[in-house]
C-alpha positions as CSV (number, residue, x, y, z in Angstrom):
1,X,-30.9,28.4,51.0
2,X,-28.0,26.9,52.9
3,X,-24.4,27.3,51.8
4,X,-22.0,24.4,51.9
5,X,-19.6,24.7,54.8
6,X,-16.1,23.2,54.8
7,X,-15.8,21.2,58.0
8,X,-12.6,19.3,58.7
9,X,-12.8,16.0,60.5
10,X,-13.1,12.2,60.2
11,X,-15.9,9.7,60.1
12,X,-15.9,6.8,62.5
13,X,-15.0,4.5,59.6
14,X,-12.0,6.7,58.6
15,X,-10.8,6.8,62.2
16,X,-11.0,3.0,62.4
17,X,-9.0,2.5,59.2
18,X,-6.3,5.1,60.2
19,X,-5.9,3.5,63.7
20,X,-6.2,-0.2,62.7
21,X,-9.1,-0.6,65.2
22,X,-12.5,-1.9,64.4
23,X,-15.4,0.5,64.0
24,X,-17.2,-0.7,67.1
25,X,-14.1,0.0,69.3
26,X,-13.8,3.5,67.8
27,X,-17.5,4.3,68.4
28,X,-17.3,2.9,71.9
29,X,-14.1,5.1,72.6
30,X,-15.8,8.2,71.2
31,X,-18.9,7.6,73.3
32,X,-16.9,7.0,76.5
33,X,-14.8,10.2,75.9
34,X,-18.0,12.1,75.1
35,X,-16.7,13.3,71.7
36,X,-19.7,14.5,69.7
37,X,-19.8,14.5,65.9
38,X,-19.4,17.9,64.3
39,X,-22.3,17.4,61.8
40,X,-25.1,15.2,60.9
41,X,-22.7,13.1,58.7
42,X,-20.8,12.3,62.0
43,X,-17.6,14.1,61.4
44,X,-15.4,14.2,64.5
45,X,-12.8,16.9,65.2
46,X,-9.3,16.5,63.5
47,X,-7.5,16.1,66.9
48,X,-9.6,13.0,67.6
49,X,-7.3,10.9,65.4
50,X,-4.2,11.6,67.5
51,X,-6.1,11.1,70.8
52,X,-7.4,7.7,69.5
53,X,-4.0,6.6,68.4
54,X,-2.5,7.3,71.8
55,X,-5.4,5.7,73.8
56,X,-4.6,2.9,76.1
57,X,-6.0,-0.5,75.2
58,X,-8.3,-2.3,77.6
59,X,-10.8,-1.6,80.3
60,X,-10.2,1.3,82.7
61,X,-9.2,0.3,86.2
62,X,-11.9,0.4,88.9
63,X,-11.7,3.2,91.4
64,X,-10.4,2.2,94.8
65,X,-12.9,2.4,97.6
C-alpha cells in the first residue's frame, strides 16, 4: 500500500493564474524549457513560478549563421 507523499509544486493552471499568462503559453514555456512534472498530477517544481515570471516575452531570436 502506498503512503501519501507531500510534494510541493504548482499545476500548469496555478502557474497561469499566478503569472497572468494563459495556460497554453505556460505549457509551451514548460515544454520549451524541458521542465518535467513532478508527479502524475503534473506538479511542477516550486522554483518554476519565479522562472516563469521572469521569462522574456516573445519568440527566441534565430541563431546567426
